TIDONU-747326 format. One line per 4 residues: number of its first residue (from 1); for each residue x, y, z of N, C-alpha, C, O. Coordinates in steps of 0.001 Angstrom, whole numbers, padded with zeros to 6 digits. Layout:
% residues N
NUM) X:Y:Z:X:Y:Z:X:Y:Z:X:Y:Z  ... $
//
This chain:
% residues 353
1) 025694:138302:186053:025421:136938:185581:026686:136312:184993:027474:136982:184326  026860:135044:185247:028009:134327:184700:027825:134122:183202:026701:134067:182703  028958:134008:182484:028900:133705:181059:028515:132256:180826:027977:131929:179768  028775:131384:181783:028402:129977:181648:026893:129819:181736:026217:130533:182477 $
5) 026378:128867:180965:024977:128483:181149:024835:127754:182479:025804:127222:183020  023606:127741:182995:023395:127259:184360:022511:126017:184423:021640:125791:183582  022776:125226:185458:021989:124037:185762:021378:124198:187159:022030:124682:188084  020122:123785:187290:019504:123632:188610:018859:122263:188680:018073:121888:187810 $
9) 019193:121533:189702:018499:120288:190002:018779:119958:191458:019546:120666:192112  018182:118914:191971:018398:118562:193373:017471:117450:193811:016879:116749:192990  017354:117301:195120:016576:116197:195678:015943:116625:196991:016419:117537:197666  014872:115951:197332:014303:116129:198666:015199:115390:199673:015626:114268:199400 $
13) 015483:115992:200815:016362:115344:201797:015617:114295:202617:015220:114537:203757  015441:113140:202015:014771:112040:202709:015761:110971:203139:015358:109897:203585  017048:111253:203012:018061:110296:203446:019047:109979:202337:019229:110757:201400  019670:108837:202461:020709:108441:201514:020121:108173:200121:018967:107766:199985 $
17) 020934:108410:199108:020512:108223:197721:020775:106790:197253:021582:106066:197835  020068:106401:196180:020197:105038:195675:020610:105029:194209:020792:106082:193597  020755:103843:193660:021212:103694:192279:020302:104403:191281:020775:104922:190269  019015:104427:191557:018082:105118:190670:018367:106608:190598:018302:107207:189525 $
21) 018688:107213:191755:019064:108626:191763:020311:108848:190910:020403:109825:190166  021266:107928:191030:022540:108123:190346:022377:108066:188825:022801:108982:188120  021769:106999:188323:021661:106865:186864:020606:107795:186290:020666:108139:185109  019623:108216:187117:018561:109088:186623:018971:110537:186496:018507:111233:185594 $
25) 019853:111018:187404:020191:112442:187379:021601:112736:187865:022311:113538:187259  022014:112093:188959:023278:112450:189593:024475:112257:188662:025410:113057:188671  024441:111213:187874:025542:110952:186936:025695:112103:185953:026813:112499:185623  024569:112641:185483:024622:113783:184565:025154:115036:185254:025863:115829:184634 $
29) 024820:115219:186524:025311:116394:187245:026832:116381:187330:027491:117395:187098  027371:115228:187662:028827:115105:187765:029478:115366:186408:030504:116040:186320  028877:114832:185369:029437:114975:184024:029424:116423:183543:030322:116846:182815  028417:117176:183945:028219:118513:183398:028748:119648:184268:028732:120803:183843 $
33) 029219:119340:185484:029540:120421:186411:030709:121290:185961:030815:122439:186391  031573:120781:185120:032669:121611:184615:032262:122447:183409:032909:123441:183078  031187:122032:182764:030720:122743:181569:029714:123833:181918:029658:124868:181253  028921:123602:182961:027879:124532:183369:028182:125088:184762:028981:124525:185511 $
37) 027531:126195:185088:027525:126693:186464:026362:126006:187167:025204:126219:186808  026665:125187:188159:025668:124274:188718:025171:124710:190097:025942:125132:190958  023856:124591:190270:023200:124838:191550:022421:123578:191899:021543:123151:191149  022754:122983:193055:022119:121749:193488:021369:122013:194788:021963:122357:195810 $
41) 020055:121844:194726:019180:122250:195819:018853:121085:196751:018510:119989:196309  018968:121353:198049:018460:120444:199078:017027:120895:199328:016791:121838:200082  016072:120220:198693:014701:120725:198593:013872:120344:199817:012939:119546:199732  014234:120935:200956:013552:120549:202196:012114:121041:202253:011280:120394:202888 $
45) 011792:122163:201614:010403:122627:201613:009496:121636:200891:008325:121493:201244  010023:120965:199901:009222:119997:199161:008830:118797:200021:007815:118154:199755  009613:118493:201034:009240:117368:201897:007952:117651:202667:007242:116727:203063  007657:118940:202876:006463:119305:203645:005177:118983:202897:004112:118884:203506 $
49) 005271:118817:201575:004059:118568:200799:003410:117240:201149:002198:117083:201001  004206:116281:201613:003645:114985:202011:003941:114636:203464:003267:113784:204044  004952:115289:204066:005301:115006:205458:005494:116313:206244:006626:116698:206533  004395:116990:206590:004522:118259:207317:004645:118097:208836:004749:119092:209554 $
53) 004634:116862:209328:004661:116649:210779:005992:117127:211378:007023:117127:210705  005950:117523:212621:007136:118075:213276:008254:117046:213374:009424:117391:213212  007910:115785:213638:008965:114774:213757:009649:114532:212411:010839:114223:212360  008887:114675:211320:009488:114527:209987:010445:115689:209707:011522:115494:209144 $
57) 010041:116892:210105:010905:118062:209915:012189:117904:210729:013267:118294:210281  012065:117329:211927:013238:117157:212788:014292:116252:212144:015477:116351:212465  013864:115381:211246:014809:114472:210607:015499:115043:209381:016390:114406:208819  015093:116248:208956:015632:116807:207716:017123:117093:207824:017868:116858:206872 $
61) 017566:117595:208969:018969:118004:209096:019915:116846:208814:020836:116972:208007  019687:115719:209481:020576:114583:209277:020410:113990:207889:021382:113554:207272  019166:113972:207394:018938:113485:206037:019692:114325:205011:020260:113794:204056  019691:115640:205218:020403:116526:204290:021899:116231:204306:022539:116208:203255 $
65) 022458:116006:205496:023892:115689:205588:024211:114389:204835:025198:114317:204103  023375:113375:205019:023610:112092:204356:023522:112251:202840:024318:111675:202098  022554:113031:202391:022375:113227:200956:023560:113964:200345:024033:113605:199267  024035:114991:201033:025177:115751:200511:026436:114891:200519:027269:115017:199622 $
69) 026589:114028:201505:027707:113081:201477:027660:112224:200216:028696:111954:199608  026460:111796:199823:026321:111036:198589:026681:111889:197373:027302:111393:196433  026295:113166:197382:026690:114071:196297:028212:114095:196156:028753:113918:195065  028879:114315:197272:030341:114425:197248:030975:113099:196832:031935:113074:196061 $
73) 030436:112012:197343:030975:110693:197007:030814:110386:195523:031663:109727:194922  029721:110868:194935:029466:110616:193515:030366:111457:192617:030540:111147:191439  030942:112530:193182:031856:113346:192389:031475:114798:192251:032148:115538:191534  030401:115240:192922:030060:116661:192908:031158:117425:193657:031518:117062:194777 $
77) 031677:118465:193045:032769:119257:193611:032209:120566:194155:031800:121420:193369  032177:120753:195478:031595:121975:196048:032407:123229:195765:031934:124339:196013  033624:123072:195250:034421:124243:194883:033911:124876:193587:034135:126062:193341  033228:124084:192762:032727:124632:191500:031216:124536:191383:030639:125120:190466 $
81) 030563:123823:192279:029105:123681:192265:028528:124216:193572:029142:124076:194630  027357:124825:193497:026707:125419:194658:025646:124468:195199:024656:124186:194524  025854:123979:196409:024904:123089:197081:024250:123896:198198:024949:124394:199080  022935:124036:198180:022302:124962:199136:020981:124421:199672:020361:123533:199088 $
85) 020576:124989:200806:019357:124583:201512:018201:125490:201088:018243:126704:201289  017185:124892:200508:016057:125636:199952:015389:126569:200958:015163:127741:200658  015072:126062:202145:014300:126848:203112:015077:128025:203675:014483:128923:204274  016408:128040:203494:017230:129138:204005:017396:130259:202990:018174:131188:203209 $
89) 016668:130177:201881:016704:131222:200860:015304:131836:200801:014452:131334:200068  015045:132908:201554:013677:133423:201694:013043:133884:200387:011817:133919:200279  013849:134234:199403:013282:134708:198141:012452:133643:197427:011600:133977:196603  012690:132355:197736:011929:131304:197073:010452:131388:197439:009591:131060:196623 $
93) 010153:131827:198663:008753:131946:199078:008040:133012:198252:006904:132818:197819  008714:134133:198040:008117:135223:197270:007938:134831:195813:006884:135079:195229  008953:134227:195225:008860:133849:193820:007779:132794:193621:007061:132829:192622  007656:131868:194547:006600:130858:194475:005232:131524:194439:004376:131149:193638 $
97) 005024:132513:195305:003735:133207:195351:003453:133907:194026:002338:133823:193512  004437:134589:193472:004234:135309:192214:003921:134352:191069:003078:134645:190222  004600:133211:191046:004359:132240:189974:002992:131571:190104:002410:131154:189102  002477:131465:191322:001146:130872:191507:000077:131648:190752:-000965:131091:190406 $
101) 000326:132934:190492:-000636:133761:189778:-000627:133500:188261:-001481:134006:187533  000345:132707:187801:000532:132509:186367:000169:131106:185901:000506:130716:184783  -000512:130348:186747:-000875:128978:186385:-002255:128679:186961:-002624:129204:188011  -003014:127832:186265:-004368:127506:186708:-004390:126175:187461:-003496:125342:187316 $
105) -005421:126005:188253:-005598:124749:188983:-005792:123574:188019:-005167:122532:188220  -006633:123694:186979:-006776:122561:186046:-005453:122151:185401:-005231:120967:185145  -004567:123127:185135:-003266:122772:184538:-002462:121903:185502:-001832:120931:185084  -002482:122246:186775:-001750:121455:187762:-002393:120083:187960:-001693:119092:188165 $
109) -003694:120028:187899:-004395:118765:188118:-004138:117757:187000:-004374:116561:187173  -003659:118237:185864:-003375:117313:184758:-002028:116607:184912:-001697:115735:184109  -001254:116967:185925:000049:116330:186126:-000133:115010:186876:-000472:115028:188059  000079:113881:186228:-000177:112583:186875:000745:112299:188044:000384:111538:188941 $
113) 001942:112902:188052:002907:112626:189116:002382:113041:190480:002728:112427:191489  001539:114091:190523:001019:114559:191807:000084:113517:192426:000116:113283:193634  -000730:112908:191604:-001616:111861:192109:-000803:110669:192603:-001146:110049:193610  000280:110352:191888:001150:109251:192317:001792:109569:193665:001886:108697:194529 $
117) 002234:110816:193847:002851:111219:195111:001849:111139:196250:002181:110672:197339  000627:111591:196006:-000406:111530:197041:-000717:110084:197412:-000896:109757:198586  -000779:109230:196404:-001058:107811:196642:000069:107166:197433:-000182:106396:198361  001323:107480:197066:002470:106907:197770:002520:107340:199229:002984:106595:200091 $
121) 002034:108559:199499:002035:109078:200872:000759:108720:201628:000564:109178:202754  -000110:107911:201030:-001383:107487:201637:-002257:108681:202002:-002920:108684:203039  -002251:109693:201137:-003094:110875:201358:-004448:110648:200695:-004517:110299:199516  -005519:110845:201453:-006856:110641:200914:-007301:111810:200047:-008085:111638:199113 $
125) -006797:113000:200362:-007117:114201:199596:-005828:114924:199231:-004799:114750:199884  -005895:115731:198188:-004724:116452:197693:-004514:117739:198495:-005347:118642:198411  -003434:117855:199266:-003155:119116:199951:-002845:120220:198944:-002313:119954:197866  -003175:121444:199296:-002903:122575:198421:-001409:122673:198109:-001020:122978:196982 $
129) -000578:122411:199120:000869:122497:198910:001370:121465:197926:002282:121750:197150  000790:120253:197935:001203:119224:196982:000745:119590:195576:001473:119369:194608  -000451:120146:195459:-000919:120595:194148:000024:121656:193579:000261:121712:192372  000554:122488:194462:001458:123545:194021:002918:123144:193978:003782:123982:193718 $
133) 003208:121882:194229:004591:121380:194221:005346:121787:192954:006478:122262:193047  004741:121610:191761:005483:121966:190546:005715:123473:190402:006651:123895:189723  004865:124285:191041:005074:125734:190992:006281:126110:191847:007090:126954:191462  006392:125474:193011:007577:125694:193839:008826:125190:193121:009885:125811:193213 $
137) 008711:124079:192411:009835:123601:191600:010217:124628:190537:011397:124835:190254  009212:125261:189957:009483:126317:188983:010296:127437:189618:011236:127955:189016  009922:127805:190845:010697:128811:191559:012127:128363:191795:013063:129151:191658  012294:127095:192150:013641:126551:192353:014483:126701:191089:015640:127119:191144 $
141) 013893:126357:189962:014628:126352:188693:014948:127765:188216:016047:128033:187732  013982:128657:188358:014140:129993:187784:014814:130979:188731:015282:132027:188285  014875:130674:190020:015537:131597:190949:017006:131816:190574:017456:132962:190583  017778:130765:190244:019137:131006:189745:019177:131223:188234:020253:131316:187643 $
145) 018001:131302:187614:017864:131500:186166:018614:130409:185395:019517:130672:184601  018192:129177:185673:018845:128003:185076:018425:127808:183623:017311:128148:183226  019356:127247:182837:019106:126945:181432:018830:125467:181195:018217:125105:180191  019275:124613:182109:019170:123165:181914:018816:122515:183244:019315:122909:184298 $
149) 017927:121491:183173:017476:120820:184391:017625:119308:184216:016784:118690:183562  018669:118695:184779:018780:117229:184735:017828:116597:185749:017944:116852:186947  016898:115784:185281:015899:115191:186161:015643:113741:185777:016060:113275:184717  014945:113043:186667:014425:111733:186332:013166:111872:185499:012606:112961:185377 $
153) 012726:110766:184930:011580:110783:184017:010327:111350:184679:009536:112020:184016  010132:111093:185979:008898:111504:186643:008792:113011:186826:007712:113513:187138  009886:113746:186638:009837:115198:186785:009891:115939:185451:009928:117169:185427  009894:115203:184348:009979:115846:183038:008780:116767:182790:008941:117867:182261 $
157) 007589:116322:183167:006390:117141:182966:006426:118402:183818:005862:119428:183437  007089:118328:184974:007197:119508:185832:008069:120579:185186:007788:121771:185305  009119:120153:184506:009974:121120:183824:009227:121766:182660:009449:122938:182353  008352:121015:182018:007534:121613:180952:006640:122710:181521:006436:123740:180878 $
161) 006108:122496:182717:005325:123551:183364:006208:124767:183643:005773:125904:183459  007432:124534:184081:008371:125634:184314:008580:126439:183040:008624:127669:183075  008706:125758:181940:008892:126437:180654:007682:127317:180340:007834:128442:179864  006487:126805:180605:005269:127573:180358:005221:128831:181227:004894:129916:180748 $
165) 005551:128670:182506:005496:129813:183420:006564:130846:183065:006309:132049:183122  007760:130378:182698:008823:131308:182294:008393:132119:181079:008588:133334:181038  007808:131447:180089:007350:132156:178890:006246:133147:179227:006221:134260:178701  005330:132739:180109:004218:133627:180468:004730:134855:181205:004298:135976:180935 $
169) 005654:134639:182138:006222:135774:182867:006919:136732:181895:006706:137943:181949  007740:136188:181022:008472:137027:180070:007536:137781:179134:007803:138929:178781  006438:137140:178731:005469:137807:177857:004763:138951:178569:004485:139987:177965  004475:138765:179849:003797:139799:180632:004710:140973:180983:004308:142133:180895 $
173) 005942:140658:181382:006761:141662:182065:008107:141953:181404:008809:142874:181822  008477:141184:180378:009784:141377:179764:010696:140193:180039:010425:139378:180921  011783:140105:179276:012678:138955:179340:013523:138981:180621:014520:139696:180717  013094:138185:181588:013841:138040:182837:014437:136639:182950:015568:136474:183406 $
177) 013665:135625:182529:014069:134243:182747:014397:133526:181440:013707:133719:180439  015443:132701:181440:015627:131771:180325:014531:130713:180372:013994:130419:181440  014199:130143:179223:013245:129033:179178:014071:127753:179227:014713:127398:178239  014065:127051:180369:015026:125953:180569:014699:124710:179747:013542:124420:179444 $
181) 015763:123988:179399:015625:122701:178731:015704:121591:179788:016260:121784:180870  015144:120441:179456:015190:119298:180360:016211:118286:179847:016358:118096:178640  016904:117649:180763:017848:116581:180414:017501:115362:181258:017716:115347:182470  016962:114343:180600:016604:113098:181285:017792:112157:181212:018450:112076:180175 $
185) 018080:111444:182296:019230:110551:182370:019151:109401:181379:018096:109123:180810  020289:108733:181181:020347:107585:180274:019378:106491:180708:018870:105739:179877  019126:106405:182008:018156:105444:182541:017070:106257:183233:017147:106474:184443  016056:106714:182494:015067:107642:183051:014377:107125:184307:014120:107886:185241 $
189) 014077:105819:184326:013433:105223:185492:014061:103850:185729:013983:102974:184868  014677:103663:186885:015284:102373:187222:014302:101561:188047:013861:101999:189110  013960:100375:187556:013051:099500:188285:013709:099061:189589:014927:098895:189658  012889:098877:190618:013410:098438:191907:013762:096964:191904:013475:096249:190944 $
193) 014386:096514:192981:014801:095109:193075:013616:094153:193115:013771:092956:192873  012408:094691:193427:011209:093849:193453:010617:093649:192063:009719:092826:191883  011120:094402:191071:010632:094269:189710:009246:094832:189483:008688:094673:188397  008671:095492:190488:007280:095942:190391:007156:097431:190079:006339:097826:189246 $
197) 007955:098249:190736:007856:099701:190588:009259:100286:190512:010250:099566:190638  009334:101594:190305:010645:102228:190246:011325:102144:191611:010660:101999:192637  012636:102236:191613:013411:102121:192842:013034:103228:193818:012945:104397:193440  012813:102851:195083:012381:103811:196101:012752:103283:197483:012505:102121:197804 $
201) 013343:104148:198289:013683:103719:199664:012427:103346:200440:012411:102361:201179  011367:104148:200264:010154:103921:201045:009491:102582:200709:008758:102031:201530  009747:102055:199503:009165:100775:199109:010083:099604:199434:009719:098447:199226  011279:099906:199945:012200:098851:200339:012774:098069:199167:013160:096911:199327 $
205) 012835:098685:197991:013342:097981:196812:014562:098678:196219:014802:098609:195014  015336:099354:197084:016447:100181:196615:017799:099632:197051:017936:099053:198129  018789:099826:196194:020188:099605:196547:020818:100979:196717:020894:101751:195762  021268:101286:197926:021806:102605:198220:023230:102742:197708:023970:101762:197623 $
209) 023602:103967:197368:024972:104218:196922:025976:103915:198027:027142:103627:197756  025512:103983:199276:026395:103774:200420:026313:102368:201002:026993:102079:201987  025510:101495:200430:025416:100117:200928:026784:099428:200848:027510:099580:199866  027125:098663:201906:028381:097917:201855:028210:096682:200965:027102:096364:200535 $
213) 029312:096001:200701:029290:094899:199741:028365:093768:200181:027667:093177:199357  028358:093466:201483:027504:092378:201973:026033:092727:201797:025229:091860:201452  025672:093986:202031:024278:094416:201866:023865:094336:200406:022762:093886:200094  024742:094768:199513:024448:094671:198079:024220:093214:197687:023269:092910:196967 $
217) 025085:092309:198155:024944:090896:197824:023610:090343:198318:022952:089571:197621  023218:090745:199525:021948:090270:200091:020766:090772:199267:019842:090012:198979  020794:092039:198889:019690:092611:198118:019614:092009:196721:018520:091771:196207  020755:091763:196108:020760:091175:194767:020255:089732:194812:019516:089309:193923 $
221) 020646:088977:195834:020156:087590:195958:018639:087541:196037:018020:086583:195574  018038:088576:196624:016583:088593:196803:015855:089240:195626:014633:089387:195668  016580:089626:194581:015952:090333:193464:014930:089472:192735:015080:088256:192612  013902:090134:192263:012885:089494:191425:013507:089106:190086:014313:089854:189532 $
225) 013141:087961:189580:013622:087523:188260:012474:086825:187537:011316:087034:187899  012749:086022:186550:011697:085354:185782:010931:084384:186691:011499:083383:187129  009637:084664:186987:008898:083809:187922:008569:082423:187358:008239:081507:188112  008659:082271:186051:008331:080979:185433:009516:080023:185409:009397:078870:184996 $
229) 010642:080518:185853:011862:079699:185771:012145:079085:187155:012828:079686:187984  011620:077910:187379:011736:077274:188689:012982:076396:188812:013356:075988:189912  013634:076105:187653:014880:075335:187669:015864:075969:186691:015469:076661:185753  017161:075719:186929:018199:076327:186100:018178:075823:184662:018671:076506:183764 $
233) 017602:074614:184423:017621:074069:183059:016405:074491:182236:016232:074042:181103  015559:075358:182808:014398:075875:182077:014798:077191:181400:015315:078084:182072  014571:077335:180091:014895:078608:179427:014167:079771:180088:012991:079672:180438  014890:080874:180252:014328:082025:180933:014222:083240:180031:014786:083278:178938 $
237) 013486:084233:180514:013279:085485:179781:014268:086538:180252:014372:086810:181449  014986:087123:179320:015966:088173:179629:015316:089553:179547:015552:090405:180403  014494:089770:178512:013881:091071:178286:012945:091441:179443:012051:090671:179797  013156:092610:180021:012323:093062:181129:012671:092445:182462:012047:092762:183475 $
241) 013660:091566:182478:014093:090915:183719:014987:091889:184491:016039:092284:183988  014585:092284:185707:015360:093290:186447:016833:092932:186614:017689:093816:186580  017138:091659:186791:018531:091253:186982:019364:091601:185750:020503:092052:185869  018791:091390:184574:019530:091692:183349:019478:093182:183006:020401:093705:182381 $
245) 018414:093861:183407:018397:095323:183260:019572:095916:184030:020263:096806:183534  019794:095420:185239:020905:095907:186066:022262:095518:185462:023206:096308:185481  022347:094302:184930:023603:093886:184281:023955:094855:183149:025104:095281:183025  022957:095201:182323:023206:096092:181189:023700:097462:181643:024505:098097:180961 $
249) 023212:097915:182798:023567:099254:183271:024879:099262:184052:025711:100150:183861  025064:098283:184925:026140:098359:185907:027311:097404:185663:028362:097555:186286  027152:096440:184785:028230:095489:184534:029019:095943:183303:028506:095903:182184  030237:096363:183506:031064:096871:182408:031623:095762:181526:032137:096038:180442 $
253) 031532:094511:181973:032032:093373:181185:030925:092916:180239:030157:092011:180567  030845:093539:179074:029747:093243:178155:029794:091804:177635:028751:091205:177371  030986:091255:177490:031089:089867:177028:030473:088924:178058:029771:087979:177697  030734:089179:179330:030147:088356:180385:028633:088468:180361:027935:087464:180504 $
257) 028115:089680:180181:026666:089895:180164:026029:089141:179010:025001:088489:179191  026627:089221:177820:026064:088528:176661:026100:087017:176854:025175:086316:176444  027156:086517:177471:027250:085076:177744:026152:084641:178711:025510:083610:178509  025940:085429:179758:024891:085100:180729:023514:085113:180071:022685:084241:180335 $
261) 023275:086097:179219:021983:086180:178542:021748:084952:177658:020665:084367:177667  022769:084575:176901:022640:083420:176012:022354:082142:176803:021464:081369:176448  023110:081929:177865:022908:080712:178662:021584:080748:179419:020973:079705:179648  021140:081939:179806:019862:082061:180513:018707:081707:179586:017773:081003:179971 $
265) 018791:082208:178357:017715:081929:177391:017614:080453:177033:016544:079962:176672  018732:079757:177136:018747:078336:176734:018769:077378:177925:018942:076171:177754  018595:077920:179128:018522:077061:180302:019831:076425:180678:019864:075259:181069  020933:077182:180566:022245:076612:180885:022970:077406:181976:024187:077295:182123 $
269) 022226:078200:182734:022809:078928:183865:021717:079166:184896:020562:079400:184540  022080:079106:186172:021116:079321:187233:021081:080776:187685:022003:081547:187420  020021:081127:188360:019883:082485:188889:020996:082810:189880:021410:083963:189995  021474:081809:190587:022519:082056:191591:023758:082647:190936:024294:083646:191416 $
273) 024220:082039:189840:025410:082558:189156:025156:083941:188571:026006:084825:188677  023990:084135:187952:023661:085430:187346:023673:086529:188403:024184:087623:188165  023111:086234:189563:023026:087238:190623:024380:087460:191295:024712:088584:191673  025157:086393:191444:026493:086561:192028:027346:087510:191189:028048:088374:191715 $
277) 027267:087326:189868:028056:088188:188984:027501:089613:188957:028258:090569:188796  026191:089757:189114:025606:091094:189193:026055:091795:190463:026441:092964:190419  026012:091103:191591:026444:091703:192856:027895:092145:192776:028256:093213:193270  028723:091319:192152:030136:091671:191997:030281:092940:191150:031089:093814:191461 $
281) 029491:093028:190081:029566:094190:189191:029094:095458:189891:029722:096509:189767  027987:095360:190627:027476:096544:191331:028454:096990:192401:028678:098187:192579  029034:096046:193109:030023:096419:194134:031244:097101:193521:031784:098042:194102  031676:096638:192365:032797:097300:191683:032401:098714:191263:033223:099629:191297 $
285) 031158:098887:190873:030627:100186:190443:030573:101164:191614:030860:102351:191463  030201:100643:192783:029989:101502:193956:031241:101725:194799:031303:102696:195553  032225:100861:194692:033363:100920:195609:034075:102274:195613:034400:102764:196695  034336:102908:194459:034972:104232:194511:034134:105266:195261:034680:106131:195946 $
289) 032815:105179:195134:031937:106103:195866:032011:105833:197363:032063:106765:198165  032015:104565:197735:032106:104229:199157:033384:104793:199770:033367:105336:200875  034487:104659:199047:035771:105136:199559:035763:106655:199713:036229:107185:200721  035228:107354:198702:035173:108812:198796:034234:109245:199911:034513:110210:200623 $
293) 033120:108532:200065:032153:108884:201107:032780:108770:202491:032603:109648:203335  033504:107694:202716:034158:107490:204013:035177:108597:204290:035299:109070:205420  035897:109001:203259:036902:110059:203429:036239:111381:203776:036707:112088:204668  035163:111727:203091:034461:112980:203384:033803:112937:204763:033825:113926:205496 $
297) 033218:111790:205114:032537:111665:206402:033505:111802:207569:033104:112204:208661  034763:111475:207353:035754:111546:208430:036177:112982:208742:036820:113231:209761  035822:113916:207879:036222:115316:208066:035098:116061:208776:034134:116498:208146  035230:116201:210077:034181:116778:210916:033791:118176:210446:034644:119042:210252 $
301) 032501:118380:210269:031985:119690:209907:032057:120019:208433:031560:121067:208020  032662:119157:207620:032839:119467:206202:031502:119634:205488:031302:120605:204758  030595:118696:205697:029308:118743:204989:028530:119999:205372:027938:120649:204510  028528:120341:206656:027818:121548:207093:028431:122801:206461:027716:123733:206095 $
305) 029736:122812:206341:030408:123955:205717:030045:124064:204242:029845:125165:203729  029959:122933:203566:029577:122935:202154:028180:123523:201978:027956:124364:201108  027236:123066:202819:025862:123558:202722:025792:125045:203092:025098:125820:202433  026503:125433:204132:026490:126830:204592:027020:127769:203513:026376:128763:203177 $
309) 028181:127454:202977:028785:128318:201962:027932:128375:200693:027772:129434:200086  027397:127240:200308:026549:127212:199120:025280:128022:199299:024824:128686:198369  024708:127967:200497:023475:128701:200764:023730:130213:200751:022913:130973:200231  024848:130647:201314:025184:132071:201259:025342:132528:199809:024899:133616:199442 $
313) 025968:131699:199000:026141:132035:197582:024786:132135:196889:024548:133059:196112  023901:131182:197174:022596:131196:196530:021765:132387:196986:020979:132928:196209  021930:132798:198234:021192:133974:198703:021536:135210:197889:020662:136022:197585  022800:135353:197538:023216:136484:196699:022526:136416:195339:022012:137419:194844 $
317) 022518:135232:194742:021862:135062:193446:020367:135337:193549:019782:135968:192669  019757:134860:194626:018316:135017:194806:017929:136489:194942:016936:136929:194362  018710:137245:195704:018406:138673:195857:018492:139392:194513:017667:140256:194213  019488:139036:193708:019639:139670:192401:018454:139328:191492:017941:140198:190787 $
321) 018024:138073:191507:016887:137671:190671:015615:138373:191097:014877:138884:190255  015344:138406:192409:014115:139044:192884:014114:140537:192610:013056:141116:192365  015260:141161:192646:015322:142579:192297:014898:142779:190847:014169:143720:190534  015359:141883:189950:014971:141962:188541:013484:141682:188362:012816:142341:187565 $
325) 012970:140709:189100:011558:140346:189004:010670:141511:189434:009734:141878:188723  010962:142085:190585:010142:143181:191104:010221:144401:190188:009228:145098:189981  011414:144651:189644:011561:145778:188718:010737:145547:187450:010039:146447:186982  010822:144330:186897:010084:144022:185675:008574:144117:185892:007852:144605:185023 $
329) 008097:143652:187045:006669:143649:187321:006149:145023:187744:004952:145296:187665  007060:145879:188192:006634:147179:188698:006226:147166:190154:005713:148161:190667  006450:146039:190831:006077:145955:192245:006889:146919:193098:006370:147509:194045  008158:147074:192760:008981:148015:193509:008477:149430:193379:008601:150224:194312 $
333) 007902:149763:192217:007381:151111:192010:006225:151435:192912:006085:152578:193347  005382:150450:193210:004243:150668:194107:004737:151101:195481:004294:152112:196026  005659:150322:196030:006169:150629:197368:006962:151924:197380:006829:152733:198299  007789:152123:196357:008607:153333:196328:007758:154588:196262:008082:155589:196901 $
337) 006670:154548:195497:005769:155700:195413:005113:155987:196753:005058:157134:197197  004613:154928:197397:003972:155096:198708:004980:155555:199740:004694:156434:200553  006167:154957:199707:007195:155325:200691:007598:156782:200562:007693:157495:201562  007835:157230:199330:008252:158621:199132:007207:159600:199628:007535:160572:200308 $
341) 005938:159347:199288:004878:160269:199710:004678:160224:201213:004439:161252:201848  004778:159022:201785:004611:158903:203239:005728:159631:203973:005471:160357:204934  006959:159442:203530:008091:160103:204176:007988:161616:204053:008335:162345:204982  007506:162091:202892:007325:163531:202709:006252:164067:203646:006411:165131:204245 $
345) 005143:163308:203770:004058:163743:204655:004512:163776:206107:004168:164689:206858  005297:162761:206495:005788:162718:207882:006700:163895:208157:006604:164517:209215  007596:164214:207211:008498:165351:207397:007737:166659:207474:008064:167522:208289  006714:166817:206627:005901:168050:206657:005182:168188:207973:005106:169285:208527 $
349) 004649:167092:208485:003929:167147:209753:004878:167487:210896:004550:168284:211775  006066:166866:210873:007043:167159:211915:007492:168605:211856:007718:169231:212891  007622:169145:210640:008034:170539:210498:006953:171488:211003:007246:172498:211644  005694:171150:210706:004590:172031:211126:004388:172032:212625:003885:172999:213196 $
353) 004796:170909:213278:004609:170855:214731:005855:171387:215431:005902:171427:216661 $
//
């Protein structure tokens, strides 16, 4: 085990990442990667909980590449952080099964995020795999024996379940797992450009980290703002206004932001100017990422090599963890006892014949 404390977090490979991903978790990963030993999971098994169709699975490979490009563009360094493919680490299946024995169905049913996920996927009934989603997440977190989990607000309750399962396992079998802490981003939930729900690609209200400047400008122009303000000379509401929420997060010119807020409240600035300055600020925020992304994308095979090397590294960690788990539980003793007696019986029979 490394002397450094460990981080585990990641994303489902559904394509390119957006601003909500960055401020909710990715920014913290970049900040902490030199302080912690980091494991970043491409959680492709989790996509099956709502999209198990074969055509959806076929899209995972390219989605994973796009997502990892965003990781690299944001500043994740694969030389010091491990980026790996969940489904290529077979130990996760075993650990998931063992953890399922340590949690009840009513406990899982109390997690509101699962109902939200089912609703978003237009599922009429809860699949068993979706109900067990947080248990598989627990396996993800505890397989590298992580101490800290940077997540968005919607996954905070899942990490609490992980803490419960880790404590229960340790109480039953001995101290194998750390009880991980959760780290929620400075912006736990970023509202989408529609002002209605959190930012999501599937809802069409997201600004992607890889969007070019013209696309950002188009999306910002269409952003929801104060619906009661039909003319520029009508005083508007700043609080809760998505345009100003974004200004506070992404516009580094605080004097400009305060001036816009003052003039907006008193009806002395139009939405056009407010949005133009927001688009300019977001583009300045994203431009370094765009440049890094283009540079990484130009290096043929780089992303695949990053995922391959990271997955091999994680496999080593996973085997070590499962060896400790089986030893603590005594599962290895069952097989070893049967194997020894069987091998002895076979040798005796061969000798007698």
